[in-house]
VOPANU-900110 format. One record per atom (N, C-alpha, C): residue number from 0; z negated, x, y; atom name. Coordinates in nm, 4 decimals, always signed. Atoms other than C-alpha are relative to their C-alpha. Layout:
% residues N
REC    nr         pz         px         py   atom
REC   NUM          Z          X          Y     CA
...
END
This chain:
% residues 127
REC    nr         pz         px         py   atom
REC     0    -0.0221    -0.1256    +0.0532      N
REC     0    -4.2218    +4.7609   +16.6158     CA
REC     0    -0.1662    +0.0428    -0.0150      C
REC     1    +0.1116    -0.0800    -0.0034      N
REC     1    -4.5829    +4.8605   +16.7289     CA
REC     1    -0.0575    -0.0114    -0.1065      C
REC     2    +0.1112    +0.0221    +0.1028      N
REC     2    -4.7374    +4.6822   +16.4958     CA
REC     2    +0.0210    -0.0201    -0.1754      C
REC     3    -0.0318    -0.0330    +0.0860      N
REC     3    -4.5829    +4.7862   +16.2060     CA
REC     3    -0.0711    +0.1003    -0.0703      C
REC     4    +0.1537    -0.1311    +0.0461      N
REC     4    -4.7928    +5.0952   +16.1313     CA
REC     4    -0.0909    -0.0329    -0.0070      C
REC     5    +0.1536    +0.0924    +0.0390      N
REC     5    -5.0987    +4.9111   +16.1436     CA
REC     5    -0.0293    -0.0833    -0.0957      C
REC     6    +0.0028    +0.0722    +0.1314      N
REC     6    -5.0120    +4.6435   +15.9252     CA
REC     6    +0.0307    +0.0635    -0.1112      C
REC     7    -0.0072    -0.0863    +0.1228      N
REC     7    -4.9166    +4.9157   +15.6728     CA
REC     7    -0.1349    +0.0674    -0.0439      C
REC     8    +0.1100    -0.0484    +0.0110      N
REC     8    -5.2071    +5.0842   +15.7565     CA
REC     8    -0.1180    -0.0717    -0.0582      C
REC     9    +0.0847    +0.0970    +0.0189      N
REC     9    -5.4324    +4.7564   +15.6762     CA
REC     9    +0.0144    +0.0042    -0.1437      C
REC    10    -0.0027    +0.0724    +0.1121      N
REC    10    -5.2715    +4.6304   +15.4038     CA
REC    10    -0.0116    +0.1566    -0.1244      C
REC    11    +0.0044    -0.0956    +0.1031      N
REC    11    -5.2633    +4.9686   +15.2177     CA
REC    11    -0.0767    +0.0668    -0.0383      C
REC    12    +0.1358    -0.0507    +0.0064      N
REC    12    -5.5987    +5.0788   +15.3184     CA
REC    12    -0.0934    -0.1224    -0.0925      C
REC    13    +0.0240    +0.0700    +0.0688      N
REC    13    -5.6924    +4.7422   +15.1118     CA
REC    13    -0.0086    +0.0248    -0.1083      C
REC    14    +0.0077    +0.0129    +0.1431      N
REC    14    -5.5492    +4.7746   +14.8313     CA
REC    14    -0.0707    +0.1677    -0.0383      C
REC    15    +0.0869    -0.1150    +0.0613      N
REC    15    -5.6727    +5.1426   +14.8192     CA
REC    15    -0.1570    -0.0160    +0.0019      C
REC    16    +0.1443    +0.0424    -0.0060      N
REC    16    -6.0494    +4.9664   +14.8604     CA
REC    16    -0.0008    -0.0590    -0.1296      C
REC    17    -0.0071    +0.0647    +0.1086      N
REC    17    -5.9383    +4.7564   +14.5384     CA
REC    17    -0.0535    +0.0851    -0.1213      C
REC    18    +0.0101    -0.1008    +0.1296      N
REC    18    -6.0013    +5.0558   +14.2492     CA
REC    18    -0.1636    +0.0523    +0.0683      C
REC    19    +0.1278    -0.0576    -0.0049      N
REC    19    -6.3630    +5.1317   +14.4234     CA
REC    19    -0.1033    -0.0597    -0.0767      C
REC    20    +0.1340    +0.0534    +0.1472      N
REC    20    -6.6163    +4.9231   +14.1659     CA
REC    20    -0.0280    +0.0980    -0.0739      C
REC    21    +0.0089    -0.0940    +0.0946      N
REC    21    -6.4716    +5.2122   +13.9635     CA
REC    21    -0.0899    +0.0551    -0.0013      C
REC    22    +0.0811    -0.1107    -0.0408      N
REC    22    -6.7299    +5.3990   +14.1193     CA
REC    22    -0.1226    -0.0193    -0.1094      C
REC    23    +0.1079    +0.0253    +0.0379      N
REC    23    -7.0036    +5.2079   +13.9409     CA
REC    23    -0.0184    +0.0674    -0.1665      C
REC    24    -0.0046    -0.0690    +0.1731      N
REC    24    -6.8892    +5.3358   +13.5865     CA
REC    24    +0.1186    -0.0623    -0.0968      C
REC    25    -0.1125    +0.0118    +0.0659      N
REC    25    -6.7009    +5.3198   +13.2718     CA
REC    25    +0.0458    -0.1218    -0.0199      C
REC    26    -0.0567    +0.1894    +0.0204      N
REC    26    -6.7119    +4.9030   +13.2769     CA
REC    26    +0.0919    -0.0228    +0.0364      C
REC    27    -0.1043    +0.0335    -0.1135      N
REC    27    -6.5785    +4.8551   +13.5622     CA
REC    27    +0.1188    +0.0662    +0.0185      C
REC    28    -0.1581    -0.0696    -0.0573      N
REC    28    -6.2740    +5.1397   +13.5324     CA
REC    28    +0.0381    -0.0597    -0.1383      C
REC    29    -0.0808    +0.0758    +0.1376      N
REC    29    -6.2474    +4.9501   +13.1486     CA
REC    29    +0.0514    -0.1236    +0.0706      C
REC    30    -0.0938    +0.1038    -0.0617      N
REC    30    -6.1830    +4.6042   +13.3384     CA
REC    30    +0.0942    +0.0405    +0.0761      C
REC    31    -0.1680    -0.0298    -0.1017      N
REC    31    -5.9578    +4.7565   +13.5670     CA
REC    31    +0.0442    +0.0513    -0.0208      C
REC    32    -0.1381    -0.0979    +0.0140      N
REC    32    -5.7583    +4.9962   +13.4064     CA
REC    32    +0.0860    -0.0704    -0.1295      C
REC    33    -0.0543    +0.0645    +0.1601      N
REC    33    -5.7751    +4.8166   +13.0377     CA
REC    33    +0.0026    +0.1018    -0.0670      C
REC    34    -0.0640    -0.0895    +0.1169      N
REC    34    -5.8161    +5.1274   +12.8719     CA
REC    34    -0.1899    +0.0261    -0.0005      C
REC    35    +0.1234    -0.0427    +0.0120      N
REC    35    -6.1587    +5.2434   +12.7041     CA
REC    35    +0.0095    +0.1459    +0.0652      C
REC    36    +0.0627    -0.1587    -0.1276      N
REC    36    -6.3445    +5.5283   +12.9024     CA
REC    36    -0.0311    +0.0763    -0.1262      C
REC    37    +0.0514    -0.0092    +0.1007      N
REC    37    -6.3696    +5.7428   +12.5992     CA
REC    37    -0.1711    +0.1527    -0.0097      C
REC    38    +0.0901    -0.0943    +0.0038      N
REC    38    -6.6109    +5.9785   +12.7029     CA
REC    38    -0.0669    +0.0668    +0.1397      C
REC    39    +0.0416    -0.0389    -0.1306      N
REC    39    -6.8638    +6.1090   +13.0632     CA
REC    39    +0.0861    +0.0715    +0.0581      C
REC    40    -0.0784    -0.0993    -0.0797      N
REC    40    -6.6088    +6.3607   +13.1449     CA
REC    40    +0.0726    -0.0735    +0.0592      C
REC    41    -0.1144    +0.0585    -0.0448      N
REC    41    -6.3310    +6.1362   +13.1703     CA
REC    41    -0.0463    -0.1602    +0.0998      C
REC    42    +0.0338    +0.1042    -0.1177      N
REC    42    -6.5455    +5.8677   +13.3571     CA
REC    42    -0.0563    +0.0825    +0.1026      C
REC    43    +0.0061    -0.0433    -0.1813      N
REC    43    -6.6378    +6.0990   +13.6271     CA
REC    43    +0.1258    +0.0680    +0.0665      C
REC    44    -0.1248    -0.0210    -0.0378      N
REC    44    -6.2860    +6.2149   +13.6582     CA
REC    44    +0.0534    -0.1562    +0.1074      C
REC    45    -0.0191    +0.1013    -0.0535      N
REC    45    -6.2099    +5.8696   +13.6949     CA
REC    45    -0.0649    -0.0933    +0.1129      C
REC    46    +0.1195    +0.0559    -0.0668      N
REC    46    -6.5008    +5.7389   +13.9388     CA
REC    46    +0.0044    +0.0893    +0.1101      C
REC    47    -0.0142    -0.1115    -0.1267      N
REC    47    -6.4351    +6.0731   +14.1446     CA
REC    47    +0.1628    -0.0997    +0.0803      C
REC    48    -0.1366    +0.0109    -0.0412      N
REC    48    -6.0521    +5.9232   +14.1815     CA
REC    48    -0.0217    -0.1563    +0.0733      C
REC    49    +0.0631    +0.0741    -0.0876      N
REC    49    -6.2509    +5.5885   +14.2771     CA
REC    49    -0.0101    -0.0194    +0.1013      C
REC    50    +0.0519    -0.0464    -0.1493      N
REC    50    -6.4109    +5.7484   +14.5349     CA
REC    50    +0.0773    +0.0642    +0.1015      C
REC    51    -0.0641    -0.0476    -0.0556      N
REC    51    -6.1570    +5.9458   +14.6454     CA
REC    51    +0.1255    -0.1278    +0.0990      C
REC    52    -0.0824    +0.0696    -0.0154      N
REC    52    -5.9341    +5.6629   +14.6955     CA
REC    52    -0.0459    -0.1425    +0.1225      C
REC    53    +0.0515    +0.0456    -0.1239      N
REC    53    -6.1873    +5.4896   +14.9145     CA
REC    53    -0.0214    +0.0529    +0.1443      C
REC    54    -0.0132    -0.0860    -0.1300      N
REC    54    -6.1904    +5.7707   +15.1531     CA
REC    54    +0.1538    +0.0055    +0.0741      C
REC    55    -0.1775    -0.0028    -0.1037      N
REC    55    -5.8113    +5.7612   +15.2126     CA
REC    55    -0.0122    -0.1248    +0.0335      C
REC    56    -0.0021    +0.1084    -0.0966      N
REC    56    -5.8666    +5.4128   +15.2811     CA
REC    56    -0.0720    -0.0149    +0.0858      C
REC    57    +0.0738    -0.0849    -0.1173      N
REC    57    -6.1363    +5.5334   +15.5205     CA
REC    57    +0.0644    -0.0037    +0.1240      C
REC    58    -0.0770    -0.0930    -0.0723      N
REC    58    -5.8973    +5.7561   +15.6627     CA
REC    58    +0.1028    -0.1156    +0.0801      C
REC    59    -0.0828    +0.0791    -0.0227      N
REC    59    -5.6352    +5.4606   +15.6991     CA
REC    59    -0.0128    -0.0604    +0.0943      C
REC    60    +0.0813    +0.1040    -0.1130      N
REC    60    -5.8795    +5.2329   +15.9095     CA
REC    60    +0.0023    +0.0657    +0.1246      C
REC    61    +0.0219    -0.0923    -0.1029      N
REC    61    -5.9841    +5.5311   +16.1108     CA
REC    61    +0.2126    -0.0265    +0.0995      C
REC    62    -0.1188    +0.0266    -0.0942      N
REC    62    -5.5920    +5.5511   +16.2035     CA
REC    62    +0.0121    -0.1195    +0.0816      C
REC    63    -0.0388    +0.1080    -0.0771      N
REC    63    -5.5642    +5.2039   +16.3132     CA
REC    63    -0.0549    +0.0126    +0.1342      C
REC    64    +0.0711    -0.0383    -0.1267      N
REC    64    -5.7683    +5.3246   +16.6043     CA
REC    64    +0.0146    +0.1039    +0.0881      C
REC    65    -0.0374    -0.1171    -0.0826      N
REC    65    -5.6718    +5.6450   +16.6521     CA
REC    65    +0.1237    +0.0511    -0.0499      C
REC    66    -0.0911    -0.0117    +0.0445      N
REC    66    -5.3286    +5.6741   +16.6721     CA
REC    66    +0.0877    +0.1435    +0.0190      C
REC    67    -0.0495    -0.1267    +0.0430      N
REC    67    -5.2955    +6.0215   +16.7118     CA
REC    67    +0.0128    +0.0482    -0.1647      C
REC    68    +0.0487    -0.0433    +0.1745      N
REC    68    -5.3883    +6.0176   +16.3164     CA
REC    68    +0.1232    -0.0532    -0.0573      C
REC    69    -0.1039    +0.0440    +0.1061      N
REC    69    -5.1092    +5.7928   +16.2015     CA
REC    69    +0.1119    +0.0577    -0.0848      C
REC    70    -0.1340    -0.0817    +0.0378      N
REC    70    -4.8170    +5.9927   +16.1484     CA
REC    70    -0.0760    +0.0653    -0.1534      C
REC    71    +0.0519    -0.0212    +0.1274      N
REC    71    -5.0378    +6.2049   +15.9048     CA
REC    71    -0.0507    -0.0414    -0.0916      C
REC    72    +0.0342    +0.1055    +0.0941      N
REC    72    -5.2358    +5.9471   +15.7452     CA
REC    72    +0.0953    -0.0704    -0.1128      C
REC    73    -0.1809    +0.1029    +0.0760      N
REC    73    -4.8866    +5.7477   +15.6792     CA
REC    73    +0.0398    +0.0973    -0.0891      C
REC    74    -0.0457    -0.1302    +0.1414      N
REC    74    -4.8001    +6.0739   +15.4988     CA
REC    74    -0.0469    +0.0166    -0.1075      C
REC    75    +0.0772    +0.0026    +0.0660      N
REC    75    -5.0486    +6.1424   +15.3300     CA
REC    75    -0.0244    -0.1042    -0.1300      C
REC    76    +0.0120    +0.1275    +0.0964      N
REC    76    -5.1164    +5.7777   +15.1959     CA
REC    76    +0.1334    -0.0138    -0.0690      C
REC    77    -0.1268    +0.0127    +0.0158      N
REC    77    -4.7617    +5.7365   +15.1443     CA
REC    77    +0.0372    +0.1375    -0.1463      C
REC    78    -0.0457    -0.0594    +0.1296      N
REC    78    -4.7358    +6.0397   +14.8795     CA
REC    78    -0.0881    -0.0305    -0.0825      C
REC    79    +0.0864    +0.0611    +0.0991      N
REC    79    -5.0564    +5.9419   +14.7198     CA
REC    79    +0.0533    -0.1394    -0.0804      C
REC    80    -0.0001    +0.0996    +0.0739      N
REC    80    -4.9190    +5.6237   +14.6205     CA
REC    80    +0.1315    +0.0223    -0.0873      C
REC    81    -0.1638    -0.0643    +0.0494      N
REC    81    -4.5174    +5.7571   +14.5545     CA
REC    81    -0.0632    +0.0527    -0.0978      C
REC    82    +0.0356    -0.1269    +0.0974      N
REC    82    -4.6536    +6.0310   +14.3386     CA
REC    82    -0.0892    -0.0772    -0.1285      C
REC    83    +0.0750    +0.0916    +0.1663      N
REC    83    -4.8694    +5.7375   +14.0946     CA
REC    83    +0.1160    -0.0476    -0.0118      C
REC    84    -0.1152    +0.1036    +0.0956      N
REC    84    -4.5608    +5.5597   +14.0705     CA
REC    84    +0.1098    +0.0756    -0.0897      C
REC    85    -0.0249    -0.1491    +0.0783      N
REC    85    -4.3778    +5.9020   +13.9883     CA
REC    85    -0.0579    +0.0093    -0.1420      C
REC    86    +0.1079    -0.0088    +0.1411      N
REC    86    -4.6553    +5.9520   +13.7202     CA
REC    86    +0.0556    -0.0886    -0.1058      C
REC    87    +0.0184    +0.1008    +0.0946      N
REC    87    -4.6537    +5.6267   +13.5763     CA
REC    87    +0.1959    +0.0008    -0.0810      C
REC    88    -0.1670    +0.0227    +0.0592      N
REC    88    -4.2527    +5.6148   +13.5319     CA
REC    88    -0.0036    +0.1196    -0.1132      C
REC    89    -0.0047    -0.0418    +0.1322      N
REC    89    -4.2458    +5.9259   +13.3728     CA
REC    89    -0.0801    +0.0587    -0.0965      C
REC    90    +0.0484    -0.0144    +0.1118      N
REC    90    -4.4992    +5.9319   +13.1484     CA
REC    90    +0.0590    -0.1398    -0.0682      C
REC    91    -0.0633    +0.1247    +0.0513      N
REC    91    -4.4159    +5.5599   +13.0564     CA
REC    91    -0.1045    -0.0832    -0.0686      C
REC    92    +0.0589    +0.1166    +0.0716      N
REC    92    -4.5769    +5.3001   +12.8138     CA
REC    92    -0.1373    -0.0330    +0.0788      C
REC    93    +0.1553    +0.0599    -0.0552      N
REC    93    -4.8666    +5.1823   +13.0361     CA
REC    93    -0.0323    -0.1385    -0.0292      C
REC    94    +0.0214    +0.1093    +0.0726      N
REC    94    -5.0483    +4.8909   +12.9749     CA
REC    94    +0.0292    -0.0997    +0.1663      C
REC    95    -0.0016    +0.0693    -0.0690      N
REC    95    -5.0347    +4.5720   +13.2098     CA
REC    95    -0.0703    -0.0054    +0.1247      C
REC    96    +0.1126    -0.0413    -0.1253      N
REC    96    -5.3554    +4.6585   +13.4158     CA
REC    96    +0.0873    +0.1453    +0.1066      C
REC    97    -0.0781    -0.1363    -0.0789      N
REC    97    -5.1402    +5.0195   +13.4790     CA
REC    97    +0.0815    -0.0475    +0.1001      C
REC    98    -0.1296    +0.0025    -0.0264      N
REC    98    -4.8239    +4.8258   +13.5572     CA
REC    98    -0.0260    -0.0861    +0.1337      C
REC    99    +0.0431    +0.0649    -0.0816      N
REC    99    -5.0253    +4.6060   +13.8188     CA
REC    99    -0.0186    +0.1084    +0.1416      C
REC   100    +0.0088    -0.1138    -0.0775      N
REC   100    -5.1065    +4.8998   +13.9813     CA
REC   100    +0.1233    +0.0639    +0.0486      C
REC   101    -0.1272    -0.0448    -0.0464      N
REC   101    -4.7750    +5.0398   +13.9947     CA
REC   101    +0.0584    -0.0801    +0.1009      C
REC   102    -0.0506    +0.1034    -0.0754      N
REC   102    -4.6542    +4.7081   +14.1581     CA
REC   102    -0.0905    +0.0181    +0.1342      C
REC   103    +0.0938    -0.0262    -0.1218      N
REC   103    -4.9522    +4.7413   +14.4341     CA
REC   103    +0.0387    +0.1661    +0.0284      C
REC   104    -0.0714    -0.1201    -0.0776      N
REC   104    -4.8294    +5.0949   +14.4858     CA
REC   104    +0.1365    -0.0060    +0.0436      C
REC   105    -0.1740    +0.0373    -0.0316      N
REC   105    -4.4442    +4.9955   +14.5150     CA
REC   105    -0.0451    -0.0524    +0.1641      C
REC   106    -0.0072    +0.0761    -0.1567      N
REC   106    -4.5900    +4.7742   +14.8079     CA
REC   106    -0.0547    +0.0860    +0.0687      C
REC   107    +0.0950    -0.0663    -0.1279      N
REC   107    -4.8003    +4.9830   +14.9736     CA
REC   107    +0.1078    +0.1046    +0.0430      C
REC   108    -0.0625    -0.1307    -0.0227      N
REC   108    -4.5203    +5.2833   +14.9151     CA
REC   108    +0.0944    -0.0359    +0.1480      C
REC   109    -0.1251    +0.0160    -0.0617      N
REC   109    -4.2489    +5.0319   +15.1075     CA
REC   109    -0.0449    -0.0108    +0.1428      C
REC   110    +0.0665    +0.0252    -0.1370      N
REC   110    -4.5186    +4.9519   +15.4027     CA
REC   110    -0.0337    +0.1219    +0.0520      C
REC   111    +0.0046    -0.0919    +0.0066      N
REC   111    -4.6077    +5.2754   +15.4279     CA
REC   111    +0.1435    +0.0568    +0.0444      C
REC   112    -0.1204    -0.0325    -0.0190      N
REC   112    -4.2656    +5.4189   +15.4388     CA
REC   112    +0.0856    -0.0668    +0.1465      C
REC   113    -0.0490    +0.0202    -0.1297      N
REC   113    -4.1836    +5.1604   +15.7119     CA
REC   113    -0.0978    -0.0035    +0.1521      C
REC   114    +0.0768    -0.0767    -0.0833      N
REC   114    -4.4851    +5.2264   +15.9222     CA
REC   114    +0.0495    +0.1189    +0.0315      C
REC   115    +0.0034    -0.0969    +0.0143      N
REC   115    -4.4197    +5.6023   +15.9275     CA
REC   115    +0.1686    +0.0161    +0.0568      C
REC   116    -0.1535    +0.0313    -0.0872      N
REC   116    -4.0573    +5.5178   +16.0401     CA
REC   116    -0.0439    -0.0552    +0.0895      C
REC   117    +0.0588    +0.0933    -0.1832      N
REC   117    -4.2135    +5.2779   +16.3202     CA
REC   117    -0.0099    +0.1165    +0.1095      C
REC   118    +0.0809    -0.1038    -0.1058      N
REC   118    -4.4365    +5.5781   +16.4137     CA
REC   118    +0.0919    +0.1161    +0.0756      C
REC   119    -0.1186    -0.1107    -0.0137      N
REC   119    -4.1476    +5.8138   +16.3801     CA
REC   119    +0.1098    -0.0582    +0.1662      C
REC   120    -0.1228    +0.0664    -0.0709      N
REC   120    -3.8841    +5.5796   +16.5984     CA
REC   120    -0.1268    -0.0115    +0.1247      C
REC   121    +0.0516    +0.0198    -0.1486      N
REC   121    -4.1841    +5.5472   +16.8838     CA
REC   121    -0.0059    +0.0972    +0.0638      C
REC   122    -0.0015    -0.1520    -0.0653      N
REC   122    -4.2565    +5.8830   +16.9166     CA
REC   122    +0.1295    +0.0639    +0.0781      C
REC   123    -0.1085    -0.0340    -0.0987      N
REC   123    -3.9209    +5.9321   +17.0199     CA
REC   123    +0.0716    -0.0952    +0.1330      C
REC   124    -0.0258    +0.0693    -0.0970      N
REC   124    -3.8839    +5.6720   +17.2444     CA
REC   124    -0.0546    +0.0431    +0.1567      C
REC   125    +0.0953    -0.0304    -0.1084      N
REC   125    -3.9316    +5.7638   +17.6445     CA
REC   125    -0.0847    -0.1127    +0.0482      C
REC   126    +0.1060    +0.0794    -0.0541      N
REC   126    -4.2308    +5.6817   +17.7953     CA
REC   126    +0.0049    -0.0902    +0.1056      C
END
């Protein structure tokens, strides 16, 4: 039970590192998401999104080493993945590249929820 949150943070952190290549520009973003980037403004927004995912991944890796951060980081990461799934389902009609992101986020959400439950359960156990 002690390693559930560590595995969740590691796997979800790796998933969140996947879009980091999007920081390099519109061509990488187009390959990754299967959409044309219509203008520099959209590229800026998506490149910033890629950078923020890298920051979140680093926080997840940091929380592996600093147990006192785990509940907070697991909660934030779960909110990130679950909110993307919710938005994708709400908007609908997404392409196969976005469907892969949704699938990855479902996997990450399940792991993060399990990690959060494990951390909460462990916190309630007598020392």
